[in-house]
N, C-alpha and C positions, 0 to 999 in steps of 0.2 A: 278671543280664541275660540269660544264656544260656537260662534257663528260659522267658523270654518268647518265645524263638525256636521253642520246641518246638511240635509240632502238637497242638491240642486243640480244644475247642469242638464244633461240629457235626460229625456223621458224614455228610459229603457224598459221595454216590456219583454221579459224572457220568452214568454209564449210566442210572441210575434217576431221578435228581433234576433233570436238565436236561429241560425240557418239549419237546414238539414245536415246532419253530421254522419251520414252514411259512410262507412269505411274508416272513420276517424278513431284513433286511440288516444286516450286521455288519462293523465295521472293527476290526482288531487291529494296533496299531503294533508294530514289532519282532517280527513274526510269523515270521521266518525261522529262529529258533533258540530254544533254552531254553524259558522259560515261555510265550512267545508262540506258538511252534510247537506246544507241547503243548496250549495253550488252543484253538488252531484245530483240532487233531486231535480233541479232545473235542466241540467244537461241531459239527464237520462230520458227526458221527454222527446228528444230530437234524434233518436235512432243512431247513436254512435256505435261503432263496432265493438268497443270494449272500454270500460272505465275501471281504473285501478284506484281503490281507496287505500291509501298508504297511511299507516299509523302504528303506534307502539303496541297497542293491546289487540291481540287476536280476538278476544272475547268481545270487546267493544266494537271492533271493526265488523265482525260477523253479525252482531246484534244490529248495527246500523244498516247493514245490507238487508237484513230481514225486515227492518222498519221501512226501508225504501220500497221493498217489494209489496209489503202489506198496504202501503200508502198509494199503490197504483203506479209506481214508477215503471218505466219502460222495461220490456223483457230483455233489453240489451244486456249482455253479460256485465256484471259488476263483481270484481274480485278483490279480496283483501290482499294487500302487499305489506309484509312486515317491515317496519321502518322506525328505528329509534334514532332521531337526528342528533342525539347527544353522544352517539357512538359511531365512529368512522367505520368500524367493523360491520355494524348493522347497515350503515348507509351503502357500503360497498356490496354487501350481500343482497340488499334490495335491488340495486341497479343491475347486478349480475342476474338475479332471478327474472327481472323484467326483460332484459335483453335475450334471455333464453326462451322467453315465451312470446315475444313480439318483435317483429322486424321494423316496426314504425312507431313513431310518437309524434302526434300532431299538436298536442297541447299539454304543457306542464304547468300546473297551478301550485306554486309553493305557498300553501295556505297555513300550514301548521305553525304553531308558536307557543311559547310560554311567557308569562308576564308576572313581574314582581314576585318571584319565587324566593324562598330562603337562600342564603348564601350557599354556593356550591360550585362544583367544577364538572365539566363533561369528562368522559373517559380519557380524552386526550389532554385534559388539563386546562381547557379554556373556561373562562367565567361562564356559568351555566346558561344564562340567557343569550349571551353573544354566541357561545359555542353552538347552541341549539338553533337559534333563529337565523344566524348568519352562516357560520362555518359548516354546519350540517347540510343546509340547503345549497351552499356553494359547491360542496363536494358532490352532492347528488346531481346537481345540474351539470357539472363538468363531466361526470361519468355518462350522462345521457346525451350530451351534445352530439356525439357521432351519429347516434340513431336519429336525432332530430335533423341533422344536416342531410342525412340520406333521405329522410322523409321529404325535406324541402325540395329535393330534386323532382319529386312527383307532385307535391302539393305546395304551391308558393305561399301558403298562409299558415306557417308553423309559428307557434307563439309560446313564450314563457312569461308568466305573471307572478311577481313576488308580492305577497301581502305585507305591506309596511303598516304605518300608522301615523296619524297626526301627532302621536306621542313622540315622534322623532324630535319634536321641539324640546323634549326633556333632556336630550343629550347635552352633556356639559360642553362648554366652549373649548376645552382642551382635548376633545375627541380628535384623533385617536392617540392614546398612550399604549402602544402595542405591547410593551412588556407587561403592563398591568392587566391586559386582557387575558393573560395566562396566569392570573391569580383570582381569588374570590372577590377582589375589589371591595372589601368590607368598609373602606373609607368613604364610599358614596352610597346613597340610598338605592335600594333595589329598583325603584322606578326609573332612576337616572340610567342605570345599567340597561334597563329595557329600552330606553330612548337611544342609547348607543347602538343596540342591535337593530333597531328600526331604521335609523339613518344609514346604517350599513347596508340594509336591504335596498334602499334607494340608490346609494352609491354603486353597489355591485351590479344592479340591474342596468344602470346607465353605462357603466364601464363595459359590461358584457355586450351591450348593444353597439357600443362604439368600437370595441377592439376585436371581437371574435367573428361571429358569423353574421354579416349584414343581411343575409337572406332570412334570418329569424327576427320576429318582432318581440322585443323584450321590454316589459314595463314593470312599474311598481305602483301599488295603489294603497290609498287610505280608505277603509270601509265606512268611516263615520264612527260615532260612539254607538256600540252595539251591545245589546243585552246577551252577553255570552259568559262562559266560565272565566274568561280572562279578566273581565271587569270584577267578578267576584274574587278572583285571586289577588288583585291589588288591594281590595278592601280587607281581605284576610291577613295580608302580610305587610300592612302599613300601621303606623301609630294611629291612635283613635282620631285625631284631628284630620289627618290626611284621608283616612278611611271614610270619615263622614263627608268630607268635601267630594270625594269620588262618588260616594253613594248618592248624594244630592244631585251631582252633575249628571250621573247616569239616569236618574229619575226624570230630570228635566229634558235632556236632549237625546237620550238613547232611542235607537230604532230597533226593530225586530231583526233577527237573522235574515228574514226574507228580503227586507230592504237593504240590510247591510251587505248582502251578497251581490247586489246589483252592480257595484263598481267593478268587481273582479270579473263578473260575467260580461259586462260591457267591454272591459279590456281584453277579454278572451275572444270576442266575436265581432265587435264593431269595426266597420271599414274605416272609421275615422281615427283609429289608434295610430299614434306616432311612436316608433321605437325609441327607447331611451328616456321616456317621459314618466314623471311621477304624477299620478292623477288623484285628486280628491273627488268625492262622489258628486254627481256621476259624470266622469269624463272631463272634470274641471282642472285646468292647469294653472300654474303660477301661484300656488298657495303653500309651497314648501318653504322651509326656513332658509336663511342664507347658508347655513351649514350644509343643508341637503344639496345645495346648488354649487358648493365649493369644489371646483375641479381638482385643485391640488390635493384636497383631502380624499376625493374619489380615487385619484390615481395612486395615492399612497396606500389606501385600503386594498385596491386591486393588486398592486405589486406585492404587498405583504401576504395577502391571501394566496396568491399564486405560489409563493415560496413555501408557505405552510402546507399547501396541498400537494406539492410536487411529488413527494415520495408515496402518495396514495393514489396516484393516477396511472 
């Protein structure tokens, strides 16, 4: 399994391979740290019209923007967009604010996520990791689809990228038990709940590509094992043995956020991207689990999610 986490595939160089982004508007969720911050750093070098850094904390978001500016990031506008994915009210407010400020959206990178957190529920009562990583992003994406569809009439290369993980392999064989997803699910370990949320990202991206707007390119990506706060989270919230295994694994195979961001940058800009596909780094297909490729499970998740979100759209 560790070999699947290693970087391979395309030799993607952000400085050379990201095209000129003049006129393009981009949202990156979870952009204040780790992969999201690095993604914005690289995109900002290529003259986009506007980047929205979406996140829960205004203080951390504005601090990240200052860091980007001090680090020599492009003078292209970078704005903080308040977004708490564990609250549908916050998700709807963020989408509303964005649509009031911008008439176009060329790229949505659903990068934010939480991992191996203590037991909990979102504001709407979903298991905290599933509700944040999947349900929050699903609603945010749905609310922004009309803007992206309109943009696609002018720009034929409009994309949505979902950050998944090779940890989708942690999802139990019984995924999905939808009734249990509206509980804290204390009967299974936190990391397995994280796996459910990550396979959901893969299924939802593939279903969205297949069912809704074929003019959009929708993908999901695994960044590799990356030295970010998420890895620290699983070590902090697991028993000693699991924590040590994760710690040693991260030390052996982990890459920097600079390398970890390459796959989502590739998915955002490469001409070789195929909509509906799950990519390991960089641009490598065919490494997902059988569960991630299960169309019956994908359709079930899509239909259930649509019903859950119906009253919020």
